[in-house]
SEROSE-160122 format. One record per residue (C-alpha): x, y negated, z negated; residue in three letters. Coordinates in steps of 0.02 Angstrom, whole numbers, plus 50000, padded with zeros to 5 digits. Layout:
XYZALA/...
! end
This chain:
490675054049067MET/491335037149008ILE/490155022348993GLN/490835004648983VAL/489564990648959SER/489554971848928GLN/491454971848922LEU/492294955048890SER/494134951148867LYS/495134935048872ALA/496894929348831TYR/496714911448774GLY/495854902048914ARG/496164915749042GLN/494604926449057VAL/494984944149117ILE/493274952649099PHE/491604943749079ASP/490174955049020GLU/490494968749145THR/490524987649146GLY/490515004049243PHE/490145022549226THR/491425036149260LEU/490575052349311ASN/491245070149310ALA/492515074049446GLY/492685056249510GLU/494405050449565ARG/494395031449560ILE/495605019949646GLY/495705004149539LEU/496074988549642VAL/496254970049610GLY/497574956649621ARG/499044956449501ASN/498574948749334GLY/496714952149355HIS/496634965649221GLY/496994982949295LYS/498294987749165THR/497274979149029THR/495794990549070LEU/496925005849055PHE/497554999848885ARG/495774997448823MET/495255014848881LEU/496765021748787LEU/496315011848630GLY/497935001948638GLN/496944985748654GLU/495194981048598GLN/493894971448699PRO/493294954748632ASP/491524961548650SER/490584975748732GLY/490714994548713THR/491775008648783ILE/490865025048752SER/491965040748763ILE/491225057948722PRO/491895067548573ASN/493315079148619GLY/493605070048784TYR/495485068748816SER/496355054648909ILE/498125056548975GLY/499215043349054HIS/500915039949131LEU/501865032748984SER/503285020249007GLN/503855024148829HIS/505345035848825ILE/505325047948678HIS/506025065348704PHE/506295078548569THR/506815094248662GLU/508595098948717PRO/508165102248900THR/507045094749035VAL/506075111049055LEU/505785112848868ALA/505195094748856GLU/503975097448999ALA/503315113448921CYS/502785103548767LEU/501325097148871ALA/500675114448917LEU/499025118948833PRO/499215131848695LYS/498335148548728HIS/497865161248596ASP/498265175748713ASN/500095170548723GLY/500125168148913VAL/501775160348968ASP/501425146149090GLU/503215140049107THR/503045142649295TYR/501775128249299ARG/503055116649221ALA/504375122449346GLU/503185119849492LYS/502715102049442ILE/504505097049398LEU/505075103649567THR/503695094149655GLY/504275078149569LEU/506055080249631GLY/506935090149494PHE/507995104949548ASP/508405120749451ALA/510015113149381ASP/509025098449312ASP/507915110149210PHE/509365113549090LEU/509955095549074ARG/509585084848923SER/508145072748957PRO/509225058848884HIS/510515061449023ASP/509245057549159LEU/509145040749247SER/507725029149196GLY/506735033649351GLY/506875052449320PHE/506405050049137GLN/504785042049197ILE/504555056749316ARG/504725068549168LEU/503355058649079ASN/502295060249236LEU/502575079049239ALA/502005080149057LYS/500435070049097ALA/500005081649242LEU/500335097349140LEU/499165091749000GLN/497685092349121GLU/496685079349021PRO/494855075749055ASN/495395058649122LEU/497115055049193LEU/497655036749205LEU/499095033149326LEU/499785015449339ASP/500915013549493GLU/501625031349485PRO/502395030049659THR/503605016249603ASN/504675029749523TYR/504575042849661LEU/505445045749825ASP/504535049649986ILE/504505068549963LEU/503865067349784SER/502525055049840ILE/501935067149975ARG/501885081249847TRP/500955070749717LEU/499675065449847ARG/499215083549883GLU/499235088049698PHE/498025073949653LEU/496865078149798ARG/496515094649709THR/496355086849535TRP/494765094349459LYS/494465081949317ASN/494275063049319GLU/495655051549381LEU/495955032849384MET/497415027049490LEU/498275010249515ILE/499465008649662THR/499924995549792HIS/500025009349924ASP/498305008450005ARG/498555024150111ALA/499045034349958PHE/497575027549859LEU/496285030749995ASP/496935048350026SER/496725053149843VAL/495195043849778SER/493345047649798THR/492805030249740HIS/493535012749736THR/493285001349587MET/493824983349601GLY/494134969549475ILE/493484953949561HIS/493004937349482ARG/493084945049307CYS/491834958749354LYS/492034977449385LEU/491204984949536ARG/491285003149591LYS/490725011049754MET/491015027249847GLU/492335026949983GLY/493995018550017GLY/494735001449992THR/494304994450164GLU/492454998150141LYS/492524990649966PHE/493304974050017TRP/492204972550171GLN/490684973950057GLN/491414960949938ILE/491734948950082MET/489974951650150MET/489194948449979ASP/490194932449957GLU/489694926150129GLU/487854929150084VAL/488124920449916TYR/488924905249999GLU/487524903750129ARG/486234905049989THR/487164891949887ARG/487214879750033ILE/485364882250069ASN/484944880049884ASP/485964863849879GLU/484994857150027LYS/483324861349945LYS/483924853749780ARG/484414837649868GLN/482724836949954GLU/481824839149787ILE/482914825949704GLU/482564813749846GLN/480684817049828PHE/480754814349639VAL/481764798349654ASN/480624791649790ARG/478944794849706PHE/479384794649520ARG/478584777349495ALA/476954781249588GLN/475544786549472ALA/474644795649611THR/476144807049638ARG/476534809749452ALA/475874827649448LYS/476844832649604ALA/478414824349537VAL/478304833549370GLN/478024849949463SER/479594846949567LYS/480604842449413ILE/480074858549325LYS/480494868749481ALA/482204860549487LEU/482524864849304ALA/481964882949326ARG/483084886049476HIS/484844891149424GLU/486194881349513ARG/487444892249607LEU/489244886849579ASP/490464886049724LYS/491614901149719LEU/493414897449675ASP/494744901649804THR/495774916549747ILE/497614913949784ARG/498744927349853THR/500554927249908LEU/500904919550078GLU/502424924750176PHE/503304916450321GLN/505144919850345PHE/506304905650393ASN/506984911750561GLU/508744907550616GLU/508774907550808PRO/509844921150888PHE/510334924551067VAL/511334940251099GLY/511264959051122LYS/511674964650945TRP/511654957750767LEU/512614971350676MET/513594986850721GLU/514305000750613THR/515665012450676LYS/516035028950589GLY/515435022150422LEU/515885032750269ALA/515725029650083PHE/515895039249921SER/515875034049738TYR/516995049049702ASP/518545049249812ALA/518785067849781ALA/516975072749812GLY/515875074349965LYS/515515057450047PRO/513805050150011LEU/513815042850187ILE/514885050250324ASP/515175045250505ASP/513665033950527LEU/513645023350684SER/512215011950735ILE/511954996050835VAL/510594984350769VAL/509714974350904GLY/508924956950884PRO/507144963250855LYS/507444980650782ASP/506324987550646ARG/507355000850557ILE/506805010650402ALA/508055019750292ILE/507175035150221ILE/507595050250113GLY/507515057049935PRO/508155046549790ASN/510005047049749GLY/510565050949927ARG/511285033649967GLY/509905022650041LYS/510235007449931THR/512105010649943THR/511965009650133LEU/511014993350120LEU/512374986450006ASN/513684991650135LEU/512694982350269PHE/512614967050156ALA/514484967450124GLY/514274970549938GLU/515214987149950LEU/516764991450053ARG/516695007350158PRO/517955021250130ALA/518115022950319ARG/517385014350469GLY/516734996650472GLU/515194985650472VAL/515344972050603VAL/514174957050599LEU/513904945850749ASN/514624928550718ALA/512864921350730LYS/512054934450616CYS/511254926950461ARG/510804939750327LEU/509334938650208GLY/509464951950073TYR/508114957349950PHE/508754970649831GLY/508034976849667GLN/509724974849582THR/509814956949646ASN/508444952349523ILE/509734954149384ASP/510794940849469ARG/509514927249443LEU/510174914749317SER/509134915349155PRO/509464896949120SER/508854890849290MET/507064886749337THR/506084894649478VAL/506294878649579GLU/508174877849548GLU/508424896049601GLU/507514892949766ILE/508494876849798MET/510134886149768SER/509994894649939VAL/509484878650030VAL/510374864649935PRO/510144852150076ASP/508244853850075GLU/507134841949982LEU/506404846549813ARG/504654846649885ARG/505194860650004THR/505714871349856ALA/504084866849768ARG/503084871949921ALA/503964888849931ILE/503724891249743ALA/501874887749771GLY/501744901249904THR/502504913249776MET/501104907849655MET/502204896649547PHE/501134881249570GLU/501414864349488GLY/502344865349323ASP/502484884349339ALA/503944880749458ALA/504864873449307LEU/504804889749209LYS/506494896849159LYS/506964913549237ILE/507244920349060SER/505374919649018VAL/504774928149178LEU/504174946149193SER/504994958549311GLY/503624955749439GLY/503804936849428GLU/505684937949451ARG/505394948749604SER/504294934749674ARG/505684922049641VAL/506884933049740LEU/505634934049882LEU/505454915149875GLY/507344913249897LYS/507244925150045LEU/505874914550126LEU/506894898650101ALA/508514905350173GLN/508684904650364PRO/509004922350428SER/508894933350581ASN/509254950150496LEU/508234954950343LEU/508824968750225LEU/507374973850114LEU/507544986549973ASP/505824992049910GLU/505104974349924PRO/503314979649881THR/503584987349709ASN/502894972349614HIS/501604966849742LEU/499734969849746ASP/498854976349903MET/498424959149971GLU/500224953249952SER/500864969150036VAL/499724965350183ASP/500394947550190SER/502194953850187LEU/501844966150329LEU/501074952150433GLU/502624941350401ALA/503784955550452ILE/502764958150610ASP/502884939550652ALA/504754938250611PHE/505764936050770ASP/507354943650699GLY/507814961450648ALA/507254970550490VAL/508064985150398ILE/506974991450256ILE/507125004650121VAL/505395010750071THR/504535026450010HIS/502835020450069SER/502245030550219GLU/500965016850253MET/502365004050275ILE/503425016350376LEU/501985018950497ARG/501645000150508ALA/503434994150530VAL/504745006650584ALA/505215009950766THR/506915017650721ARG/507485027450568LEU/509065030850470ILE/508695047650386VAL/509525055050232PHE/509095073650237ASP/509905090650260ARG/511415084250163GLY/511845071350295ALA/511335054250362VAL/510895051450545ARG/509995039550659VAL/508295045050727PHE/507675035950881GLU/505805035350858GLY/504405031250737THR/504035039850572TYR/502625049650655GLU/503875055450788ASP/505045061050650PHE/503695071050560LEU/503155079450722GLU/504865083050798ARG/505945085950644VAL/505015085150477GLY/505735085850302TRP/506875100850285GLN/506815100350096SER/504915100050078GLU/504865118950064CYS/506025117449913GLU/505115102349846HIS/503635109949760GLY/502365109549899ASN/501985127749859ASP/500595126749732GLN/500705145149681LYS/501695151649530PRO/503515154249575ARG/503635173149557GLN/504915184949638PRO/503615193649746ASP/502645178049792ASP/503785166249886ARG/503725158650058ILE/505375158950151THR/506065144450251LYS/505855154550410LYS/504025157750370GLU/503795139350328LEU/504545133950495ARG/503405146250587LYS/501895139850492LEU/502355122050534ARG/502615126550717ALA/500925135350722ASP/500045120050651ILE/500915108550776ILE/500405120250918THR/498605120650856GLU/498615101750841ARG/499175100151021SER/497805111851081LYS/496485101650989ILE/497125083951016LEU/497825084851192ASN/496115087951275PRO/495415073151176ILE/496845062151235GLN/496585068151414THR/494725064051405ARG/495105046951330ILE/496315043151472ALA/495025048951601ALA/493655038051527ILE/494795022851518GLU/495255025551701SER/493415027351750THR/492955011451655ILE/494315001751746VAL/493655008351912HIS/491845003951868LEU/492344986551811GLU/493174983951980GLN/491554989952062GLN/490604977051959CYS/491754963252017GLU/491524968352198GLU/489624969852177ALA/489544952452100GLU/490504945352247LYS/489364954452372GLU/487834948652275LEU/488404930652282LEU/488734931852469ALA/487034940252500ALA/486164926552399SER/486974913052504GLU/486394921952663LYS/484664926052595GLY/484934944552633ASP/483614952052517TRP/484014970052561GLN/485854967652515ALA/485354958252357ILE/484294973052302GLY/485634985752342ASP/487024976252255GLN/485944972452103SER/485544990852084LYS/487374995552104LEU/487874982451974LEU/486574988251848ASP/487055006551869ASN/488905002651846ALA/488594992351690LYS/487475005751615SER/488795018851647GLU/490135007851570ILE/489095006051411GLU/488865024951400ILE/490725027851426LEU/491215014951295PHE/490085023651168ALA/490895040351207GLU/492625032251200LEU/492285025451025ALA/491735042750965GLU/493265050951042LEU/494445038450960HIS/493615041450791GLU/493735060350815THR/495555058950868PHE/496005048550714GLU/495065060250598GLU/495865075950671LYS/497575067750669SER/497395064050483ARG/496835081850450GLU/498365089250535TYR/499515076750450GLU/498845082350281LEU/499045100650329ARG/500835097650383LEU/501255087850225SER/500445101250117GLY/501205116850195ILE/501245130850069GLY/499795123949967ALA/498545136749911SER/
! end
């Protein structure tokens, strides 16, 4: 158990924590939430002893180990597997647990050939994955993970989710992916107004409680202000009257005793609204037989891809890392030339492109305001200032040089340029990596409201489910268009490589493997079972909805008949129609209650089967 009490921390005038604390109990998996800059990473650093609080105590039991996902790259072993094995606990009985290292590395996207590579030859993202593997293998009492999904592809994220759901020790997790966080954590702890607050359950329940508490606080504050004003008016009115002196003094003392509630400050978050360029036509972009390879002699990264992008399409490009998703986006943007085929843009297509590599193209010597004005030079300075403000560069912050900004701040500048630039086709490459949950929600709302087309690369299944109606899928060694949502893809196709991606939690031993054929059968069995369970629920839901519609029509007819009977003074008809109306309304209420329960059951069962499908092979 970890006990944090009366914790305070400030950087200059910016207060991060103000006499706050929490208790971490055995087996709790905590999702740590809060807006960017409110202290999540600072709390991790203090728990690790890398920073000290200004005041307060952090009590950690003797012998209690804390592991974390380190951004520091320091490898000493000649191979990836040997480096990972350094993190394995040492046993006196000499048991070889190399299989555990292999299993976790495979789950995080390494293949057998990678095991023998030098860690120094890995890309930056895979070096961080190796650090993550070492943190998981250590099995510390408390594991701290700060945005681990930023470095993973969709298959590794699905594997990590299932791995963390079975984590036996304590866990604290920071991620902007709300669905991932809620699926893993047992509790949510938020940093809000310099205080820490923990409660059981997911993020939605947590923020609903915060909102409710603040509404109560504000109502109390307004009522207190009214009472204070009444007391002050009484004191001012009767202060000079000797006969009221005792009452006046009593009121003055009451006023002094009663603490004044301050008005809560408004907490800013990012606000998105894309600048739409009107478009009338059947298609914005078309690719024909598109092919590309960085190695002319090797297998094409992209081969024979054809797609027509309509004016309001929502297309997600999905697949493991290194397969060509960002390359495809660069081909769409005209930043790469295809080896074969072509990308044809409609003459009235206006591209808006957010790419992670584009952050490096920001000019270090320019200010935030100047960068935003560079895409809309004809706009007034106040327009650029307003957009900078929505990206949380308010006032003089808009005059900061790009060179002094953090990676997350530069990402916001790039988003600001995207908002300023008129467009009807957005190309978005992992736009949420540097955003907090509230800003991700704002971005999703802006995408939903955008009247043009959107093509997005993302590993977040939450975003895929919220946005995509069509997919471009990199899997099975090829790229193809899938007409349907992400849920449709999981149900009808699924990830071929998941069976090779570490979703088997058992030791990889010669006599203990699951074949691809067995995996496909297991998947088919689960899908069949899901249909048997969910289809009757869907049928009952449809029947209830139909009955409700019919009863509502009966109510309308009964109300008309009741009105006519009232005008005629036909008391028998009035009684009959009133009874009919009451019965119909009562039945509607009963059916609505059943409908709500059925919808809740359907959602719960759907989530259960989704988890089973994503965790096929888990023990």
